[in-house]
C-alpha positions in Angstrom: -226.6 145.1 85.3 -224.8 148.2 84.7 -220.8 149.1 84.9 -221.6 151.4 87.9 -223.1 148.4 89.7 -220.5 146.1 89.1 -218.3 148.4 90.1 -220.0 149.4 93.2 -220.6 145.9 94.1 -216.7 145.0 93.8 -215.8 147.6 96.1 -218.3 147.2 98.6 -217.2 143.3 98.4 -213.1 144.3 98.3 -214.0 147.0 101.2 -216.1 144.4 103.5 -213.0 141.9 103.4 -210.2 144.5 103.7 -211.8 146.3 107.1 -212.8 143.5 108.5 -209.2 141.9 108.3 -208.0 145.2 109.3 -210.3 145.6 112.5 -209.2 142.1 113.4 -206.3 143.0 116.1 -208.6 145.1 118.4 -211.9 144.5 119.8 -212.7 148.3 119.9 -212.4 148.6 116.2 -214.7 145.1 116.1 -217.5 146.7 117.7 -216.7 150.0 115.7 -217.1 147.4 112.2 -220.4 146.3 113.5 -221.9 149.7 114.4 -221.5 150.8 111.3 -222.8 147.4 109.4 -225.9 148.4 111.9 -225.5 152.1 111.0 -227.1 151.1 107.0 -230.1 149.3 108.1 -230.6 152.5 110.6 -230.3 155.1 107.6 -231.2 153.5 105.1 -233.7 151.5 103.2 -232.3 148.5 102.1 -234.6 148.3 98.6 -232.7 150.9 97.7 -229.3 150.9 95.5 -226.0 152.9 97.4 -225.0 156.1 95.7 -222.2 155.2 94.2 -220.8 158.8 95.0 -221.3 158.3 98.5 -220.2 154.8 98.5 -216.8 155.9 96.7 -216.6 158.5 99.5 -217.0 156.2 102.1 -214.6 153.9 100.7 -211.9 156.7 100.6 -212.2 158.2 103.8 -212.0 155.4 105.7 -208.9 153.9 104.0 -207.3 158.0 104.6 -208.4 158.0 107.9 -206.7 154.4 109.0 -203.7 155.1 107.2 -202.7 158.6 107.7 -204.5 159.2 111.0 -203.9 156.1 113.1 -205.3 157.7 116.0 -208.9 158.0 114.0 -208.8 154.2 113.2 -212.3 153.4 114.7 -214.2 155.9 112.4 -212.1 154.2 109.9 -213.7 151.0 111.2 -217.2 152.3 111.4 -217.1 153.9 107.4 -215.6 150.1 106.7 -218.8 148.2 108.4 -221.1 150.9 106.4 -219.8 148.9 103.5 -220.6 145.8 104.5 -224.1 147.1 104.8 -224.6 148.2 101.6 -222.8 145.0 100.2 -225.7 143.5 102.5 -228.6 146.1 100.1 -226.4 145.4 97.1 -227.1 142.0 96.9 -230.7 142.0 98.0 -230.8 143.9 94.7 -230.3 141.1 92.8 -232.5 139.4 93.9 -231.1 137.3 96.9 -233.8 137.6 100.7 -232.6 140.2 103.1 -233.1 137.2 105.8 -230.1 135.3 104.3 -227.9 137.7 103.0 -227.8 139.9 106.4 -226.6 136.6 108.5 -224.3 135.3 105.1 -222.5 138.7 105.2 -221.9 139.1 108.7 -220.6 135.4 109.3 -218.5 136.4 106.2 -217.0 139.1 107.8 -216.9 137.2 111.5 -214.9 134.6 110.1 -212.1 137.1 108.1 -211.9 139.0 111.3 -211.3 135.5 113.5 -208.8 134.2 110.7 -206.9 137.5 110.4 -207.0 137.2 114.5 -205.8 133.7 115.0 -203.4 133.2 111.9 -201.1 136.8 111.6 -199.7 135.3 107.9 -203.3 135.4 107.1 -203.0 138.9 106.7 -200.1 141.2 107.1 -199.8 144.7 108.1 -198.1 145.3 104.6 -200.6 143.5 102.9 -203.9 145.1 104.8 -202.2 148.6 104.2 -201.8 147.4 100.2 -205.7 146.3 100.3 -206.4 149.9 101.9 -205.1 151.6 99.0 -206.9 149.4 96.3 -209.7 150.3 98.4 -209.1 154.2 98.2 -208.1 153.7 94.5 -211.7 151.5 94.0 -213.6 154.4 95.8 -212.3 157.1 93.3 -213.4 155.2 90.6 -216.8 154.5 91.9 -217.2 157.6 92.6 -216.5 159.5 89.4 -217.5 156.6 87.5 -221.1 157.9 87.1 -220.3 161.2 85.8 -218.0 160.0 83.4 -220.7 157.8 82.2 -222.7 160.5 81.9 -220.4 162.8 79.9 -219.9 160.3 77.2 -223.8 159.7 77.0 -223.8 163.5 76.4 -220.9 163.4 74.2 -222.6 160.7 72.2 -225.8 162.5 72.1 -224.2 165.6 70.4 -221.7 163.6 68.1 -225.3 161.8 66.3 -224.6 161.5 62.7 -226.5 160.7 60.1 -227.0 156.8 59.2 -225.7 156.9 55.8 -222.2 158.7 56.8 -219.6 156.3 57.3 -217.8 156.2 60.7 -214.5 157.4 60.5 -211.4 154.7 61.3 -209.2 155.2 64.3 -206.3 158.1 63.2 -202.9 156.2 61.9 -201.2 159.0 64.4 -203.1 157.6 67.5 -202.0 153.9 66.8 -198.5 155.5 66.2 -198.5 157.0 69.2 -199.9 154.3 71.4 -197.7 151.8 69.7 -194.3 154.0 70.7 -195.4 154.7 73.8 -195.9 150.7 74.7 -192.8 149.9 73.1 -190.6 152.6 75.2 -192.1 152.0 78.5 -191.4 148.1 77.9 -187.9 149.3 76.9 -187.8 151.0 79.9 -188.9 148.3 81.9 -186.2 146.0 80.2 -183.3 148.1 80.5 -184.2 149.3 84.3 -184.1 145.6 85.3 -180.2 145.1 84.2 
């Protein structure tokens, strides 16, 4: 398992739970969530891993549409359902059979939506909005992670040194800057709470 796969799995799992709770108040949103869930199986192969860039953009778009364009919240629910469908694909890539994974994730989405609908204290509006902000941030991280890792790999390949040459230690100025920043941040936090 790679870092990208784990981040993708975490994004899909968190997005599934969040959008299931967000869709709970309205039946139209639940239908849109189910449509997005089904669309993944119509337009993609269950044996193929979802593209991290596309998945991250879907998560970002769903969160942004719901938070800033509530008039088009149904579109956000379709995108959230797509994240649930991608979660089925990811769990299937680990080795779980599709016939077991599909109903389990669909049941988990239904249970989350039912609890959110019957118990308003389970997911208040503020909690849902904060969860969508986390999904948006994680979606951004997942979308850029493959490019960043490729860049690190290329930089590592360019910096290959002879085996007999000792690697340099971290320069003292780097440790000094990090320690000073941490101390100033802690002092500011303590001072601002007085």
